N, C-alpha and C positions, 0 to 999 in steps of 0.2 A: 039418206042420196048421198052420192057420190059426190067427195070433191075434185074437184080442180087445181094442180097448184100451179101459183102462179093464178088462179081468178077470182074476182068476187063480184057480190054487189053487185048494181046497175049500172047498164050503160049512162054518161051524161048525155044529156038531149038539147035539143032548138038549139045549135051550136050558132051562133049568128057573130060576122066580125065587118067594121066596117071603117073604111082606113080613113082621114081625118089628115087635113092639110098640112097640120104641122110634126108630120112625121110619122104618128101613131096609131096604131092599128087596135079599134077598139070591141073588146069579144065577152058577148055577154052568154049564158046558157040556161038549163034547167038541171037538177039537181039528179033526174026521175024520181028513183026511192032512195038513192043514198041518208045515212044518217046522219048524225055528227060525227066528229071526229075521224071524216074524211076528209086527203086532201086530193086537189088537184092537181094534174099534170099538163102543162100546156107545151104541145108540141108545136113544128113547127117546118115545111119541107120547100125548100128555093124552085123556081123553074129549072129543071134540068137535072136537080138533086132525087136521090133514088131511093133515098132515106130521110125518115122524120128525124131532124134532132130535138134537143131536148131545149126548152124557152125559158122555165118559171115554173114554183109549184107554190099551185096559196091557197087559201081555207076559202075564199071567197070563190063564187060563182060572175063571177067576171074578174078582167083580164084587163091592163094598156099595157101594149105594147109598143117602145118609145122607142124614138133613136131611127127611124126603119125609113131607110131612101124609100124617097116618091116615085112610082111609076114602078115599084120591083112588084113582079107576080109573085104573091105566096099563097102557102094550102098553110090552114091550122086544122086540130082536133084536140080531143081532152083526154084524157083517164081519168077517171077514177083510180084512188089510191090509198090502200091503208096497211103500213108496214111496207113489207115486201110484195104485197100483194096489188094488180093492177083489172081494174077493169076492163074488159074492149074499148076500143075510140067511139069516142062518139059522131056524129057526120063530121064530115067534111066541111070544113066555109074555104074559100077562097076572097082575095084581094089583089084589086092592081091600085098600091098606095095613091092616094090623091097628086094630081102633081103640082105643083106649090109653084103656084100665080107669083109672074113676076114684074 
């Protein structure tokens, strides 16, 4: 079959993001059909931003994005990465970070 340059593998599935009162956004997702040796790139877009920004890269299928400002609207997505090749992005998951209780 034809290889599409820069694309590989399977899209991460079922991304879920939850804002905790501590300012952490807790994410988890399913790897889909991805095999071992795949990294996951977390990307985030804030309200009003056009482009997604790189947050971090992990091996696990979960991530805690710490130190986030409560009440801020954010959209997250995940890409699988192997070397220089990236998958298409997962579904997007949005959060309003939980308001701090005063």
